[in-house]
N, C-alpha and C positions, 0 to 999 in steps of 0.2 A: 714688384717681384720680377725676377729676371727669367723665370721659366714657367711654363703652364702648370697650374695646379688644378686638379679635377675633384678634389675632396669637396663634398657637400653638394654635388649636382647629380642626383640619381635621375637618369634620363627616363622620361615618360613617353613611350611611343604609342600612338593611337592604335587600339586593338583592331580597328578596321583597315589598317595598312597591310594589304595582302602581300606586298613586296617584302615586308619585314619577316613574315612567317613563311615565305617561299623556301622550299627545300634547298635551293641553291645558296641561300644566305645562311650559312652554318653559324653555330654559336661563336666560333672563333672569328668569323667575318663580322658578326654583330658587334663583338667587342672592339674590333678594329675600327668599325664605322663610328661607334660611340666615342672612342678616343679622338678620332679625327674631327667629329662634329663639335665636341666640347672644346677642343683645341682651337678650332676655327672661331667659335663664338667668343672664346677668351681673347683672342687676338682682335677680332672686329669690334668688341665692346671696349677696347682701349686697355686691355690687360688689367682691368680694375677689380675683377671678381676672383674668388678662390681663397681657400684657407689651407695653410701648410703648418707643419710642426717644426719649430726651430729651437735650438739650444744655444744660449749665449753665456759668455763669461763677462759679466759687467765689470768695468774697471774705472774707478775714480773719476766720475764725470764732473764732480764739483769739489770745492774745498770742504774740509771736514766741518768747519763752522763758517757761517755766513749770515749776513743780514739781508741778503737779496736772494731771490729764487730765479734761476736761469730759465729762459724760454726754450733752450735745448742744451744738451750736454756741451760744456766748454764755453758758453756765452753767458753774460750777466747783464742784468738791467735793474734799475730802481723802479719801485712801484709808481713813481711820479712821472716816468718817461712815457711818451705817447705811444711808443712802439710795443708796449706791453701787450701780450696776446689776450684774446677774449676771455680765457679762463683764469687770468691773473687774480681777480678779486676772489673768485670761488676757491682757487687753490690756496691763496694766502689765508683765507678763513679756515680752510680745512687743515692746514699745517701750522696754525697759529701757536700750538703748544710745542712744536718741534724746535729744539735748540741745536741739535747735531744733525747736519744734513746728510750724514751717512745713513740716516733713516729713510732716505728717498733715493731710488734709483730709476733711471729712465731706460726703457726698452724700445727697440725699433718696432713701431706699431703699424697699424692698429692691432691691439691685443684682444683676441677673442676670449681666451681663457688661459689660466695658469695651470700647467700640468703638474709640475714638481719643481721645488727649489731645494737645492742641496748646498749647505754651508758647513765647511769644516767636516765633511763626511757624514753629516746628519741631515735628515729631511726637516725642513722648516715647517712648523705647524701652520696650516692655512689660516687658522684663527689669529695668527700673529701679524698678518699684513693685509692690506687691501689695495685694490687697483683703482687708480684715479685717472680720469681723462683718457682711457684706452691706451696709456703707455707708461704711466708712473706707478711704481710699486712703493707704497708707504708702509713702514713698520708701525704697528699699533700696539706692540708689546713692550715698547720702551727700549728694545735692543737696536743694533745698527747692522747695516750690510757691510761685509768685509770686501770693500771695493778695491783695495790696493793689492792687485794681483800681479805676480810675475808670470807672464804667459809661457815662460820656458820651464816652469815648474808645475806640479799638479795643482789643479784648480782649488781655490778656497771657496769659490762661489759659482754655481751654475744655475741657470734658470731655463727650464724647458717649458715652452708655451706655444699656443696656437695663435698665429697671426694672419691677418688678411681681412678681406671683406667677403662675407658670405654671399653666395649666389641668391638672387631674388627667386622666390618660389616659381614665378611664371617662366623662368629660364628653363625649368625642367621640361615644360611643354614645348617651348621653342626648340630646345635641343632634340626632342622627340620628332618634331616636324622635319627638322633637318636630316635626322637619321633616316626617316622614311623616304625622303627624296633621294638620299645617297644610296639607299638600298635599291630603289627603282633604277637608278643609274647603273648600279652594279649588275642588275639582271636585264639591262637594256629595255626597260619598260617605257613605251612611247609617251606615257602620261607624266614622265619625270619633268619637274619644273626647273631643274638646274639648267642654266643657259649653256648651249653648246658653242663650239668654235664658229659655226656658220653665222653669217650676218644677213644673208638673203636666201629665202626659200621661195621657189617658183613652183606652183601647182596649177595646171590647167590654165595657163596664161596669166595667173594672178601672182604677183610678187609681194612677199611680206618681208619687211625689214625688221630684223631682230638685233638687239644689242649683243655684242660678243661678250664672252665671259670675262675677258680682260677689262672691259669697261666697268663691269660690276665690281671687280676686284680693286680697280683704281679708285672707285668711289667708296670702298670699304663695305660693300654689300655682297649678297649671295645671289640675288635674282629671284628669291622666293619671297613673295610679298609678306607673308605672316612673320617670317624670320627678320626681314629687313625693317619692318615696323618696330620690332623690339630693339634692334640695333640702333635705330635712329632715336629711340626713346632714351636709352641709357647712355648713348654716345652721340649726341646731336651734332657735335662739331667734327666728328670723324677723327678723333685723336688716336695716334698710334699707341700711346701710353700716357699715364698720368704724369703730371709735372713732378720733378724731383729737384731737391736742393742739395748741392755738394759743396763742401768747403774744407780745405786742409786744416783749418783752425778748429774744426769740430772733432771732439774725441768720440769714437764709436765703440760699441760693444763688440768684443771678439766673438765671431760666430763659430761654434764648434762644428 
């Protein structure tokens, strides 16, 4: 996903966080802090979590009839080839009775749930199709998908669905911890764990070396131990985002 998505992450702030209930942290400020905290976690976790709603106009990814099943729209392989994906055998068995491959369409996944499918102006009965492998929609009512669409004309087929990777449950608590520390920073609470710009603090002749906030950012961390443990767990290699594959040879669904 190219933009932060916050759906599915209700922030849980510890009730004992006095800074969060401080009068100076208004409801509007709380909302701003929550948005900033979740956005930061989304980025530092490698942009891998979050669910969003999308509407696609699928268009002819495969030939209308074929003896092979592609690994992705626009590509083909034979079941005897070594590069067949892990789900080939299961998918082949699942679709063994399908003769017309317009009965199968591929969505940009992972698909969490199908919201609505409209074909030729009518809503398709959910009992008439099933989701396979988090991205393939297979018709089970014997009908076909109308995939040959002219994008310059009204749609003959649109699929509205929720896609992405749901946030882990523990992320709610981690986000709450980050919100508490950001609230402390907002009211200048000295107990705030967020690293400041200073690297050296001298008190009564004793110098303490502290890492600057830039060092934590460069390492993909926040400086808050509880939060950083979670980040290292879900993104141990510090990736900026998940790997993606692009090819001009692949046909993709038009995003409405």
